[in-house]
C-alpha positions as CSV (number, residue, x, y, z in Angstrom):
1,M,27.7,17.0,-9.4
2,L,30.8,17.8,-11.4
3,A,28.9,16.9,-14.5
4,L,25.8,19.0,-13.9
5,P,27.1,22.4,-15.1
6,A,28.4,21.0,-18.4
7,V,25.2,19.1,-19.1
8,A,23.0,22.1,-18.3
9,R,24.9,24.5,-20.5
10,A,24.9,22.1,-23.4
11,Q,21.1,22.0,-23.4
12,V,20.4,25.7,-22.9
13,A,23.1,27.0,-25.3
14,S,20.8,26.6,-28.3
15,L,18.1,28.8,-26.7
16,N,18.2,32.6,-26.4
17,G,16.2,33.5,-23.3
18,L,12.5,33.3,-22.6
19,G,11.6,34.3,-26.1
20,D,13.0,31.0,-27.4
21,V,11.6,28.9,-24.5
22,I,8.0,29.9,-25.4
23,L,8.5,28.5,-28.9
24,Q,8.9,25.1,-27.4
25,L,5.4,25.2,-26.0
26,S,2.2,24.1,-27.7
27,R,1.6,26.5,-30.6
28,T,-0.2,26.8,-33.9
29,A,0.8,28.8,-37.0
30,S,-1.6,30.4,-39.4
31,G,-0.8,33.0,-42.1
32,N,1.8,35.3,-40.6
33,Q,0.9,34.5,-36.9
34,Q,1.9,32.0,-34.3
35,R,-0.5,31.4,-31.4
36,I,0.9,30.1,-28.1
37,F,-1.4,29.1,-25.3
38,D,0.3,26.7,-22.8
39,Q,1.6,26.3,-19.3
40,L,5.3,26.9,-18.3
41,F,5.9,25.6,-14.8
42,S,3.4,27.5,-12.6
43,G,2.5,30.1,-15.2
44,R,0.0,30.3,-18.1
45,I,1.4,31.9,-21.3
46,D,-1.0,33.4,-23.8
47,A,1.0,34.9,-26.7
48,T,0.6,35.8,-30.4
49,I,3.7,36.4,-32.5
50,I,3.4,38.3,-35.8
51,D,6.0,37.5,-38.4
52,T,8.0,40.2,-40.2
53,D,11.0,38.3,-41.6
54,G,9.2,35.7,-43.7
55,N,9.9,32.9,-41.2
56,N,6.7,32.0,-39.2
57,A,8.5,29.4,-37.1
58,N,10.9,31.8,-35.2
59,F,10.7,34.8,-32.9
60,A,13.3,37.1,-34.5
61,A,14.3,40.7,-33.7
62,G,11.7,42.3,-36.0
63,D,8.8,40.0,-35.1
64,I,6.1,41.5,-32.8
65,V,4.6,39.7,-29.9
66,A,1.5,40.3,-27.7
67,F,2.4,38.4,-24.6
68,G,0.6,37.6,-21.4
69,L,1.8,35.6,-18.3
70,A,-0.6,34.7,-15.5
71,P,-0.5,32.3,-12.5
72,V,-2.2,29.0,-13.2
73,S,-4.0,28.7,-9.8
74,R,-4.0,32.2,-8.4
75,G,-6.3,35.0,-9.3
76,E,-3.7,37.7,-9.9
77,T,-3.4,40.3,-12.6
78,P,-1.3,38.9,-15.5
79,L,1.9,40.5,-16.8
80,I,1.3,42.0,-20.3
81,F,3.7,43.0,-23.0
82,S,3.5,44.1,-26.6
83,G,6.5,44.9,-28.8
84,T,9.5,43.5,-30.8
85,R,11.8,40.7,-29.8
86,A,14.5,43.0,-28.6
87,A,12.1,45.0,-26.5
88,F,10.7,41.7,-25.1
89,D,14.1,40.5,-24.0
90,A,14.7,43.9,-22.2
91,W,11.2,43.7,-20.6
92,V,12.0,40.2,-19.3
93,E,15.1,41.5,-17.7
94,D,13.3,44.4,-16.1
95,R,10.4,42.3,-14.8
96,A,12.5,39.3,-13.8
97,E,11.3,39.3,-10.2
98,D,7.6,39.4,-11.2
99,I,8.1,36.7,-13.8
100,L,10.0,34.3,-11.4
101,A,7.3,34.9,-8.8
102,I,4.7,33.5,-11.3
103,L,6.8,30.7,-12.7
104,F,8.2,29.5,-9.3
105,P,5.9,30.9,-6.6
106,G,6.9,28.5,-3.9
107,S,10.3,27.0,-4.9
108,L,12.2,26.0,-8.0
109,T,11.9,22.3,-6.9
110,E,8.1,22.5,-6.8
111,G,7.8,23.9,-10.3
112,T,10.2,21.4,-11.9
113,S,9.7,18.2,-9.9
114,G,6.3,18.4,-8.3
115,I,7.4,18.6,-4.7
116,D,8.6,21.4,-2.5
117,V,11.8,19.9,-1.1
118,A,11.7,21.6,2.3
119,Q,8.1,20.6,3.1
120,S,8.5,17.2,1.6
121,H,11.7,16.6,3.6
122,S,10.0,17.7,6.9
123,Q,7.0,15.4,6.3
124,N,9.0,12.4,5.3
125,F,11.3,12.9,8.3
126,L,8.4,12.9,10.7
127,V,6.9,9.8,9.0
128,S,10.0,7.7,8.7
129,T,12.0,8.9,11.8
130,A,10.5,11.2,14.4
131,L,7.0,9.6,14.7
132,A,8.7,6.2,14.7
133,A,9.9,7.1,18.2
134,G,10.6,3.8,20.0
135,G,10.5,1.9,16.7
136,R,13.1,3.7,14.6
137,G,15.9,1.3,15.2
138,N,19.5,1.8,14.0
139,I,18.8,1.2,10.4
140,G,15.7,2.0,8.2
141,G,14.5,2.5,4.7
142,R,11.6,3.7,2.7
143,I,10.5,3.2,-1.0
144,E,7.4,4.8,-2.6
145,Y,5.7,5.2,-5.9
146,E,3.8,8.4,-6.3
147,G,1.3,10.0,-8.7
148,F,1.0,13.8,-8.4
149,E,-0.5,16.9,-9.9
150,V,1.2,20.3,-9.6
151,E,-0.5,23.5,-11.0
152,G,-2.7,21.3,-13.2
153,S,0.1,19.2,-14.7
154,S,0.1,15.5,-13.8
155,G,3.2,13.5,-13.1
156,R,4.6,10.4,-11.4
157,A,7.7,9.7,-9.3
158,V,9.7,7.0,-7.6
159,Q,11.5,7.9,-4.3
160,G,13.4,6.2,-1.6
161,L,15.3,6.7,1.6
162,F,18.0,4.8,3.5
163,R,18.9,5.7,7.1
164,L,21.8,4.5,9.2
165,R,21.4,5.7,12.8
166,S,21.2,9.6,12.5
167,F,22.3,9.8,8.8
168,A,20.0,9.4,5.8
169,V,20.2,9.5,2.0
170,E,17.1,10.3,0.0
171,G,16.5,10.1,-3.8
172,R,13.6,10.9,-6.1
173,F,13.1,10.7,-9.9
174,G,10.0,12.5,-11.2
175,Q,8.4,13.1,-14.6
176,L,5.8,15.8,-15.5
177,D,3.4,15.1,-18.3
178,D,3.7,18.6,-19.6
179,T,4.5,19.9,-23.1
180,L,8.2,20.3,-22.3
181,H,8.5,16.7,-20.9
182,T,10.1,17.9,-17.7
183,R,12.1,15.3,-15.8
184,S,13.8,15.8,-12.5
185,T,16.2,14.0,-10.2
186,N,16.6,14.9,-6.5
187,V,19.4,13.4,-4.4
188,G,19.9,14.6,-0.8
189,V,21.5,13.7,2.5
190,N,20.4,14.7,6.0
191,V,21.7,14.2,9.5
192,H,19.5,14.3,12.6
193,P,21.2,13.8,16.0
194,S,18.8,13.3,18.9
195,W,18.6,12.9,22.6
196,G,15.8,11.4,24.6
197,Y,14.2,9.8,27.6
198,S,12.5,6.4,27.7
199,A,10.5,4.7,30.3
200,S,8.4,1.5,30.1
201,A,5.5,3.1,28.3
202,V,6.6,6.7,27.5
203,E,9.3,8.1,25.3
204,W,10.4,11.6,24.5
205,R,13.0,12.6,22.0
206,G,14.4,15.9,20.6
207,G,17.1,16.9,18.3
208,A,18.4,18.8,15.3
209,D,18.0,18.1,11.6
210,A,20.0,19.4,8.6
211,Y,19.6,18.5,5.0
212,F,21.3,19.1,1.6
213,N,19.6,18.4,-1.7
214,T,20.7,18.6,-5.3
215,L,18.1,19.1,-8.1
216,Y,18.8,18.5,-11.8
217,S,15.8,19.1,-14.0
218,T,15.8,18.6,-17.8
219,S,13.2,19.5,-20.4
220,R,12.9,20.1,-24.1
221,A,13.4,23.8,-23.6
222,L,15.3,24.4,-20.4
223,D,17.6,22.6,-18.0
224,L,18.0,23.8,-14.5
225,G,20.0,22.7,-11.4
226,S,19.9,23.9,-7.9
227,L,21.2,23.3,-4.4
228,D,18.6,23.2,-1.6
229,F,19.6,23.2,2.1
230,G,18.1,23.8,5.5
231,A,18.2,23.1,9.2
232,G,16.0,23.2,12.3
233,G,15.0,21.5,15.5
234,W,12.5,18.7,16.1
235,A,10.8,16.9,19.0
236,S,8.6,13.8,19.3
237,G,7.0,11.6,21.9
238,R,5.1,8.4,22.3
239,K,2.7,6.9,24.8
240,E,1.8,3.2,24.9
241,F,-1.4,1.7,26.2
242,T,-2.5,-1.9,26.2
243,R,-3.0,-2.4,22.5
244,T,-2.6,1.2,21.3
245,S,0.3,3.6,20.9
246,V,0.0,7.3,20.3
247,S,2.9,9.4,18.8
248,F,3.2,13.1,18.2
249,G,5.9,15.4,17.0
250,G,7.0,18.5,15.1
251,I,9.9,20.2,13.3
252,L,10.7,23.8,12.6
253,L,12.8,24.1,9.5
254,G,14.6,27.0,7.8
255,S,15.4,26.4,4.2
256,N,16.9,28.1,1.1
257,T,17.8,27.5,-2.5
258,Y,21.0,28.5,-4.4
259,I,21.7,28.2,-8.1
260,P,25.4,28.4,-9.1
261,S,25.9,30.6,-12.1
262,A,27.5,27.6,-13.9
263,F,24.2,25.7,-13.8
264,V,22.4,28.1,-16.2
265,D,23.4,29.9,-19.5
266,D,23.9,33.7,-19.5
267,D,20.5,34.2,-21.2
268,F,18.8,32.7,-18.1
269,E,21.1,34.4,-15.5
270,F,18.1,36.3,-14.1
271,V,16.6,33.0,-12.9
272,A,19.7,32.3,-10.8
273,R,20.0,35.9,-9.6
274,M,16.4,36.2,-8.4
275,I,16.2,32.8,-6.8
276,N,19.5,33.4,-5.0
277,E,18.2,36.7,-3.6
278,R,15.3,35.2,-1.9
279,G,15.6,35.0,1.9
280,I,15.4,32.0,4.3
281,R,12.0,30.4,4.5
282,W,10.6,28.9,7.7
283,D,8.1,26.1,7.8
284,L,6.5,24.3,10.8
285,T,5.4,20.7,10.4
286,Y,3.5,18.9,13.1
287,G,1.3,15.9,13.6
288,G,0.6,12.6,15.2
289,A,0.2,8.9,14.7
290,V,-2.0,6.2,16.2
291,Q,-1.2,2.5,16.0
292,Y,-3.5,-0.4,17.1
293,L,-2.2,-3.9,17.6
294,L,-4.5,-6.5,16.0
295,T,-2.4,-9.5,16.8
296,R,1.0,-10.1,18.4
297,N,2.7,-9.3,15.0
298,V,0.2,-7.2,13.0
299,A,-0.9,-3.6,13.6
300,V,-2.8,-1.0,11.7
301,G,-2.1,2.7,12.0
302,T,-2.6,6.2,10.6
303,K,-0.5,9.4,10.6
304,L,-1.8,13.0,10.0
305,L,0.6,15.9,9.4
306,Q,0.3,19.6,8.5
307,T,3.0,22.0,7.3
308,R,2.4,25.7,7.7
309,A,4.6,28.6,6.5
310,V,6.0,30.6,9.4
311,K,7.9,33.0,7.1
312,S,8.0,33.1,3.3
313,P,10.1,35.7,1.3
314,V,7.9,35.4,-1.9
315,D,4.2,35.0,-1.0
316,P,2.2,34.0,2.1
317,G,3.6,30.5,1.7
318,R,2.0,27.1,1.1
319,T,0.1,25.1,3.7
320,S,0.1,21.3,3.0
321,E,-1.3,18.2,4.7
322,L,-0.4,14.6,4.6
323,F,-2.6,11.6,5.5
324,L,-1.2,8.1,5.8
325,A,-2.7,4.7,6.5
326,N,-0.6,1.6,7.0
327,V,-0.4,-2.0,8.0
328,S,2.6,-3.0,10.1
329,Y,4.2,-6.4,10.5
330,L,6.2,-6.5,13.7
331,V,9.3,-8.5,13.0
332,A,10.6,-8.4,16.6
333,S,9.4,-6.2,19.5
334,D,8.4,-3.0,17.8
335,R,10.8,-3.2,14.8
336,A,8.4,-3.1,11.9
337,L,7.8,-3.4,8.2
338,D,5.1,-0.9,7.2
339,F,3.0,-1.0,4.0
340,G,0.5,1.7,3.2
341,Y,-1.1,4.5,1.3
342,R,-0.3,8.2,1.4
343,Y,-2.2,11.3,0.3
344,S,-0.8,14.8,0.3
345,T,-2.3,18.1,-0.7
346,G,-1.1,21.7,-0.9
347,G,-4.4,23.4,-1.8
348,E,-5.0,24.2,-5.5
349,R,-1.3,24.1,-6.4
350,F,-0.4,20.5,-5.5
351,S,-1.8,17.1,-4.6
352,S,-0.3,13.6,-4.7
353,H,-1.0,10.0,-3.7
354,G,1.3,7.0,-3.4
355,I,1.9,3.6,-2.0
356,F,5.0,2.8,0.1
357,M,7.0,0.4,2.2
358,N,8.8,1.7,5.3
359,A,11.2,-0.4,7.6
360,N,13.0,0.2,10.9
361,F,15.4,-2.4,12.4
362,D,18.1,-2.9,14.9
363,F,21.4,-4.6,14.2
């Protein structure tokens, strides 16, 4: 963490605001014009730069730009500008809130890494912990390979989780196959104390959950870092039948993002300012699981979850779903090794699929 500000400033120092970032996108030069038509995070940029200084590879003070920025997957009116570089820089400052709402409509983590940290954390928590009521053990872990698509850009990621009682550490490395070659690293911790009641065939649990995540994203044009954090309450239950068990649960999570000023250069200070001014977002994630025992040690199961925005400071919020199918090997009692497939979707903005291994044990 101590190294993040220095690394971020070293990358961004050679760029002078959004006007230089767009030069790193896909562009063609012909005569005295540069044509740019490419995607930047969740926005589609359509721009033409007319050269006036004899250098058709830059965007200098006297050059004139016709610039348009529109959401990739939402039918909204694009932001339009025409003028010199100096006027463009001033326009970006004046329209910072509108620009950020297009580039990062849900969260900074979604635009740079392909996941919304808050919703991803809620769903992973239910899958690995809350819906494993009765089989969560004292120690657990999860590893997963994922292919995803966010706002039309494909990517891939590797992520993992390690849990010891009510404390867990999560990590994820992702890469977007976009023009800027955006890469991201998420590292987070969470604590989830719980209390419950257990009988022979029924179990109820409830508790609190708090998480803290650090994001570091690098690309050919722009490096960004952020701190994501949130907390909420959760509950789950399980009912056992002869060969079948049914689990259900939910979590209400409030979350926010903060970008320290040291994580961005002065030319991109508006990114930190606008993100930091956003209020707390609330999401509700709920769902259930069914497991059927094939033999004494082998079971098959499925989980289905949905996350809905309760309150979002930017837009109506994203609704996402997760479907999971798995085969479990019961090592002892109901302490299990799970292997399976997961599919997630967030409407037009996001989808992913992955294969995973999940484990819960006692010691």
